[in-house]
DODRENKOL-11438 format. One line per 10 residues: their letters; for each residue y, x, z of C-alpha. Coordinates in steps of 0.02 Angstrom, whole numbers. Example, Ala and Ser with C-alpha at 12.3 -4.5 7.8 and 13.67 -1.06 7.14 Angstrom:
BEGIN
AS) -225 615 390 ~ -53 684 357
% end
This chain:
BEGIN
MRLFWIFLPI) -3335 -2782 -4448 ~ -3519 -2754 -4456 ~ -3552 -2928 -4372 ~ -3437 -3007 -4512 ~ -3534 -2928 -4654 ~ -3700 -2988 -4576 ~ -3624 -3168 -4557 ~ -3561 -3182 -4734 ~ -3724 -3167 -4843 ~ -3808 -3299 -4717
ALVILVINFL) -3656 -3409 -4730 ~ -3671 -3406 -4934 ~ -3857 -3447 -4930 ~ -3826 -3598 -4816 ~ -3681 -3658 -4937 ~ -3799 -3635 -5086 ~ -3938 -3742 -5002 ~ -3824 -3874 -4939 ~ -3742 -3888 -5111 ~ -3904 -3936 -5194
NLAPALFYAT) -3969 -4048 -5059 ~ -3822 -4142 -4969 ~ -3699 -4272 -5027 ~ -3527 -4204 -5070 ~ -3444 -4275 -4913 ~ -3573 -4184 -4798 ~ -3563 -4033 -4902 ~ -3374 -4018 -4884 ~ -3392 -4046 -4699 ~ -3531 -3908 -4681
ASLIAVLGIA) -3424 -3790 -4782 ~ -3274 -3818 -4681 ~ -3367 -3788 -4522 ~ -3439 -3631 -4589 ~ -3270 -3572 -4650 ~ -3202 -3598 -4468 ~ -3351 -3496 -4398 ~ -3325 -3368 -4533 ~ -3144 -3354 -4484 ~ -3180 -3339 -4298
VLFASLKLAS) -3320 -3209 -4333 ~ -3194 -3108 -4439 ~ -3061 -3109 -4291 ~ -3192 -3060 -4170 ~ -3256 -2916 -4281 ~ -3081 -2855 -4302 ~ -3047 -2862 -4112 ~ -3211 -2775 -4077 ~ -3167 -2640 -4214 ~ -3000 -2612 -4133
SNLEVKVERN) -3077 -2600 -3953 ~ -3207 -2482 -4014 ~ -3068 -2373 -4091 ~ -2968 -2376 -3932 ~ -3114 -2310 -3837 ~ -3151 -2171 -3963 ~ -2969 -2115 -3959 ~ -2967 -2124 -3768 ~ -3130 -2029 -3757 ~ -3071 -1898 -3873
EMKSIIQNLR) -2899 -1889 -3780 ~ -3001 -1863 -3617 ~ -3114 -1741 -3690 ~ -2966 -1636 -3753 ~ -2873 -1647 -3589 ~ -3034 -1588 -3492 ~ -3063 -1450 -3633 ~ -2889 -1388 -3612 ~ -2863 -1394 -3426 ~ -2838 -1218 -3344
DGIIAYDTDF) -2966 -1258 -3199 ~ -3152 -1254 -3237 ~ -3230 -1425 -3242 ~ -3418 -1449 -3228 ~ -3493 -1629 -3216 ~ -3671 -1664 -3192 ~ -3778 -1814 -3147 ~ -3881 -1853 -2996 ~ -4018 -1743 -3064 ~ -3902 -1599 -3079
RVLVFNRAAE) -3904 -1606 -3274 ~ -3742 -1532 -3338 ~ -3646 -1650 -3445 ~ -3474 -1566 -3453 ~ -3429 -1378 -3455 ~ -3256 -1348 -3517 ~ -3179 -1197 -3586 ~ -3105 -1130 -3430 ~ -3279 -1140 -3344 ~ -3338 -1038 -3494
EIFSIPAHEI) -3204 -904 -3454 ~ -3229 -904 -3272 ~ -3418 -885 -3282 ~ -3438 -794 -3445 ~ -3563 -920 -3507 ~ -3548 -1020 -3673 ~ -3553 -1208 -3647 ~ -3695 -1241 -3766 ~ -3811 -1128 -3665 ~ -3780 -1234 -3498
IGSIISLDYA) -3742 -1412 -3558 ~ -3902 -1520 -3539 ~ -3978 -1396 -3418 ~ -4043 -1456 -3253 ~ -3973 -1338 -3116 ~ -4098 -1342 -2969 ~ -4129 -1209 -2837 ~ -4287 -1157 -2931 ~ -4190 -1150 -3094 ~ -4040 -1061 -3004
GKLQSKMLTQ) -4117 -890 -3009 ~ -4148 -889 -3200 ~ -3950 -916 -3230 ~ -3863 -773 -3300 ~ -3712 -793 -3183 ~ -3731 -761 -3002 ~ -3554 -840 -2986 ~ -3609 -999 -3068 ~ -3761 -1015 -2955 ~ -3664 -995 -2794
SMFPSLAESS) -3533 -1107 -2857 ~ -3651 -1248 -2892 ~ -3735 -1211 -2716 ~ -3593 -1135 -2610 ~ -3717 -1123 -2465 ~ -3798 -977 -2551 ~ -3638 -880 -2568 ~ -3620 -730 -2448 ~ -3442 -773 -2411 ~ -3385 -954 -2415
TNRTEISSNI) -3267 -1057 -2308 ~ -3261 -1254 -2299 ~ -3078 -1316 -2312 ~ -3140 -1507 -2276 ~ -3244 -1590 -2154 ~ -3426 -1606 -2194 ~ -3423 -1799 -2190 ~ -3270 -1801 -2309 ~ -3305 -1888 -2495 ~ -3216 -1743 -2572
QVVDVSFDNP) -3276 -1562 -2519 ~ -3167 -1415 -2543 ~ -3261 -1237 -2522 ~ -3176 -1063 -2549 ~ -3306 -936 -2612 ~ -3276 -748 -2633 ~ -3368 -622 -2742 ~ -3367 -443 -2719 ~ -3434 -381 -2890 ~ -3324 -425 -2984
EVELRITTAK) -3186 -468 -2856 ~ -3157 -655 -2885 ~ -3090 -786 -2774 ~ -3141 -967 -2821 ~ -3087 -1136 -2736 ~ -3220 -1269 -2785 ~ -3184 -1445 -2762 ~ -3328 -1569 -2773 ~ -3304 -1761 -2799 ~ -3429 -1896 -2824
IVDPGGSLLG) -3429 -2003 -2980 ~ -3465 -2185 -2948 ~ -3465 -2346 -3056 ~ -3362 -2502 -3021 ~ -3504 -2564 -2923 ~ -3508 -2414 -2802 ~ -3676 -2336 -2879 ~ -3677 -2146 -2883 ~ -3680 -2082 -3060 ~ -3650 -1893 -3034
FVKIIHDRTR) -3530 -1764 -2973 ~ -3380 -1667 -3037 ~ -3330 -1489 -2987 ~ -3149 -1426 -3012 ~ -3165 -1233 -3009 ~ -2989 -1151 -2973 ~ -2977 -965 -2997 ~ -2870 -909 -2861 ~ -2911 -728 -2877 ~ -2724 -683 -2929
EAAILKSKSA) -2656 -797 -2783 ~ -2765 -697 -2661 ~ -2709 -528 -2733 ~ -2530 -581 -2706 ~ -2556 -638 -2532 ~ -2639 -467 -2498 ~ -2493 -377 -2575 ~ -2378 -480 -2458 ~ -2472 -449 -2307 ~ -2469 -262 -2349
FITIAAHQLR) -2289 -261 -2366 ~ -2270 -356 -2197 ~ -2384 -235 -2113 ~ -2294 -83 -2174 ~ -2120 -151 -2140 ~ -2179 -199 -1963 ~ -2252 -37 -1930 ~ -2086 46 -1981 ~ -1982 -68 -1868 ~ -2108 -46 -1715
TPVNAIQWTL) -2057 135 -1686 ~ -1870 114 -1666 ~ -1882 -55 -1570 ~ -1999 35 -1443 ~ -1868 181 -1436 ~ -1725 54 -1406 ~ -1836 -28 -1265 ~ -1862 128 -1181 ~ -1688 182 -1186 ~ -1628 13 -1123
ETLEKEDGLS) -1761 20 -982 ~ -1696 193 -926 ~ -1518 142 -924 ~ -1556 -1 -818 ~ -1621 120 -684 ~ -1464 226 -685 ~ -1349 218 -531 ~ -1161 181 -536 ~ -1163 49 -673 ~ -1034 -92 -662
AEGKLFIANG) -1099 -277 -657 ~ -1041 -292 -834 ~ -1132 -151 -890 ~ -1290 -205 -803 ~ -1273 -374 -892 ~ -1237 -294 -1060 ~ -1398 -181 -1043 ~ -1501 -335 -975 ~ -1454 -438 -1138 ~ -1498 -294 -1247
AKAATNLSQI) -1661 -267 -1167 ~ -1703 -452 -1182 ~ -1658 -444 -1371 ~ -1765 -282 -1397 ~ -1912 -370 -1307 ~ -1888 -522 -1419 ~ -1884 -412 -1575 ~ -2035 -323 -1512 ~ -2125 -492 -1497 ~ -2082 -539 -1675
VNGLLDVAKI) -2135 -376 -1748 ~ -2298 -393 -1658 ~ -2322 -579 -1727 ~ -2291 -516 -1895 ~ -2420 -382 -1880 ~ -2545 -512 -1813 ~ -2515 -627 -1953 ~ -2535 -479 -2080 ~ -2696 -433 -1998 ~ -2764 -622 -2004
EEGRFGYKFE) -2714 -646 -2190 ~ -2802 -482 -2227 ~ -2961 -532 -2130 ~ -2950 -396 -2009 ~ -2873 -464 -1848 ~ -3029 -405 -1762 ~ -3136 -511 -1660 ~ -3254 -447 -1507 ~ -3373 -600 -1470 ~ -3452 -607 -1305
ELDLIGLIEE) -3527 -735 -1193 ~ -3394 -783 -1055 ~ -3356 -916 -929 ~ -3223 -1028 -1015 ~ -3155 -1100 -844 ~ -3139 -920 -772 ~ -3038 -870 -927 ~ -2924 -1023 -912 ~ -2888 -987 -732 ~ -2845 -811 -771
TLKNVALTAK) -2730 -864 -915 ~ -2643 -990 -803 ~ -2606 -850 -675 ~ -2529 -748 -819 ~ -2410 -883 -858 ~ -2369 -947 -682 ~ -2210 -829 -666 ~ -2138 -897 -832 ~ -2171 -1074 -775 ~ -2087 -1042 -609
GYGINIYFNK) -1938 -976 -700 ~ -1922 -1135 -803 ~ -1949 -1242 -652 ~ -2113 -1312 -725 ~ -2264 -1363 -617 ~ -2436 -1317 -693 ~ -2600 -1408 -645 ~ -2778 -1374 -697 ~ -2897 -1518 -696 ~ -3064 -1430 -670
PKDESINVVA) -3223 -1507 -738 ~ -3372 -1550 -634 ~ -3458 -1402 -713 ~ -3436 -1246 -605 ~ -3447 -1149 -764 ~ -3447 -1173 -952 ~ -3511 -1031 -1058 ~ -3454 -1003 -1230 ~ -3459 -856 -1359 ~ -3288 -802 -1391
DRERLMLAIT) -3160 -656 -1406 ~ -3078 -646 -1230 ~ -2916 -571 -1275 ~ -2890 -681 -1435 ~ -2940 -839 -1349 ~ -2822 -805 -1213 ~ -2679 -773 -1339 ~ -2709 -943 -1423 ~ -2708 -1033 -1246 ~ -2553 -940 -1192
NVLDNAIKYN) -2458 -979 -1355 ~ -2486 -1160 -1322 ~ -2441 -1148 -1140 ~ -2283 -1051 -1178 ~ -2225 -1186 -1292 ~ -2268 -1320 -1166 ~ -2159 -1230 -1035 ~ -2017 -1180 -1136 ~ -1987 -1345 -1218 ~ -2013 -1451 -1061
VKNGSVTLGV) -1882 -1543 -954 ~ -1820 -1474 -783 ~ -1955 -1512 -647 ~ -2077 -1562 -787 ~ -2264 -1516 -783 ~ -2405 -1455 -889 ~ -2578 -1513 -862 ~ -2729 -1427 -927 ~ -2906 -1500 -934 ~ -3073 -1447 -1009
AKLPDSTFVE) -3225 -1546 -1036 ~ -3383 -1554 -1131 ~ -3383 -1686 -1273 ~ -3515 -1813 -1253 ~ -3655 -1813 -1385 ~ -3579 -1651 -1464 ~ -3601 -1464 -1453 ~ -3427 -1428 -1421 ~ -3309 -1416 -1276 ~ -3127 -1473 -1284
IKIEDTGIGI) -2973 -1399 -1205 ~ -2832 -1515 -1174 ~ -2644 -1457 -1146 ~ -2527 -1600 -1096 ~ -2339 -1574 -1063 ~ -2200 -1688 -1012 ~ -2076 -1601 -1136 ~ -1955 -1645 -1282 ~ -2089 -1693 -1404 ~ -2112 -1661 -1583
PEGNLSKLFT) -2027 -1772 -1725 ~ -2169 -1859 -1820 ~ -2107 -1790 -1978 ~ -2141 -1612 -1915 ~ -2315 -1627 -1860 ~ -2393 -1586 -2031 ~ -2293 -1426 -2035 ~ -2326 -1372 -1855 ~ -2467 -1244 -1881 ~ -2384 -1172 -2042
KFFRGENVLK) -2301 -996 -2029 ~ -2114 -974 -1975 ~ -2100 -1167 -1938 ~ -1994 -1224 -1797 ~ -1966 -1402 -1756 ~ -1786 -1477 -1787 ~ -1757 -1521 -1598 ~ -1827 -1360 -1540 ~ -1692 -1260 -1638 ~ -1559 -1364 -1549
IQTEGSGLGL) -1618 -1306 -1381 ~ -1685 -1135 -1412 ~ -1634 -1023 -1568 ~ -1751 -879 -1533 ~ -1924 -880 -1594 ~ -2021 -834 -1746 ~ -2121 -989 -1778 ~ -2286 -888 -1784 ~ -2369 -931 -1620 ~ -2457 -1096 -1669
YITKNIIKRH) -2504 -1022 -1841 ~ -2594 -883 -1755 ~ -2668 -1002 -1621 ~ -2745 -1105 -1760 ~ -2834 -963 -1850 ~ -2889 -897 -1688 ~ -2968 -1069 -1640 ~ -3043 -1086 -1825 ~ -3118 -917 -1813 ~ -3216 -965 -1666
GGDIRVESEL) -3289 -1124 -1754 ~ -3170 -1248 -1670 ~ -3022 -1354 -1725 ~ -2852 -1400 -1660 ~ -2749 -1561 -1662 ~ -2588 -1623 -1586 ~ -2520 -1792 -1528 ~ -2336 -1809 -1480 ~ -2204 -1937 -1441 ~ -2022 -1884 -1449
NRGTIFYFTL) -1943 -1855 -1287 ~ -2100 -1908 -1191 ~ -2218 -1757 -1213 ~ -2350 -1676 -1322 ~ -2541 -1655 -1309 ~ -2637 -1513 -1393 ~ -2822 -1528 -1402 ~ -2931 -1386 -1469 ~ -3123 -1375 -1471 ~ -3242 -1225 -1464
PLDPNLIPKK) -3431 -1233 -1506 ~ -3558 -1222 -1367 ~ -3686 -1158 -1506 ~ -3643 -981 -1566 ~ -3722 -1022 -1734 ~ -3572 -1135 -1771 ~ -3456 -986 -1765 ~ -3409 -929 -1948 ~ -3498 -770 -2006 ~ -3345 -685 -2091
ETVFE) -3162 -680 -2032 ~ -3051 -757 -2153 ~ -2879 -850 -2150 ~ -2874 -1030 -2125 ~ -2728 -1095 -2216
% end
């Protein structure tokens, strides 16, 4: 409306001048033109006022939403000047918004902040314990940061703010306080640990009893079969209990790793010898495509890495076809500080819809359950955590009824191994 009120007095002055100087016909023509322009200006002013009102309403609504979010929101420009600091952020960091909004958070200024948590949340690389949940090249970065005093677990998501033309305007951090979730996870792991330990003693007693009975003379063929089936069931139960204990230790960050420099090729050959008997029982051929390098040295935990490789090989053997094959290869990745292990089988494959769930706890594929009902679904979850703990990654490709290929990498540079043991979800 401001434009209309500026136009109105100007139009009246023009009308008075024209009335005094122009002929009546020209005056009426000029007056009509000014009236049309006045109406146009009025409608434009009303539309602009309406648009401004909508913008103000939307801005207030957005501000209200941000202020009432349960996650902390920190927005800042490219100079690290804080623009938004909502109520949840105030509660998480115990800093009033008026003390931080407008401040430029730089590495020099970071030491002056009242909250160590805020400093390390803005710069997760400064934190004593942080875990990246996304690739470094990703546009959205997710990092878990842990604090000891007080005990707080934060998940920090950082995203870029860009204009329609693609120019960078700043960044926004979403701070999710997952302290309670972490505490629940620890409680669950503690329960599993206690339950598994309580089960281990009677299971071991059952195994020992059945093994003793198998050695007794005078047993009938039916009795021997009965005892053999019982011993097999006890062994499966023991493996499940041990798997539960491993998962609990992983989730509590105390699985325990003893890193040492070792020859990866020698370790793989030793692992293949250990699974050779199982492969023979299933009628599966195992091949090892050795690289040109006589040895490839990595820093790893021998026992844990062998467990990871064995878990993948066991699946490749058990869920294969008669007279099928499993081929293992290892090679240094070109232009990279990583070595890749490839395990390919000719088995039943994995349905496409199951691939995203493959490394989660207790998951077993639909087609696998039809073939073999036994199993805990913990092996690949444990394997992924072992590989991630070594600073590598694991992925899978599969075609139903044609076979599956697992790839996992290990760093050749020990500096790429995470400093602290943590669970990789």
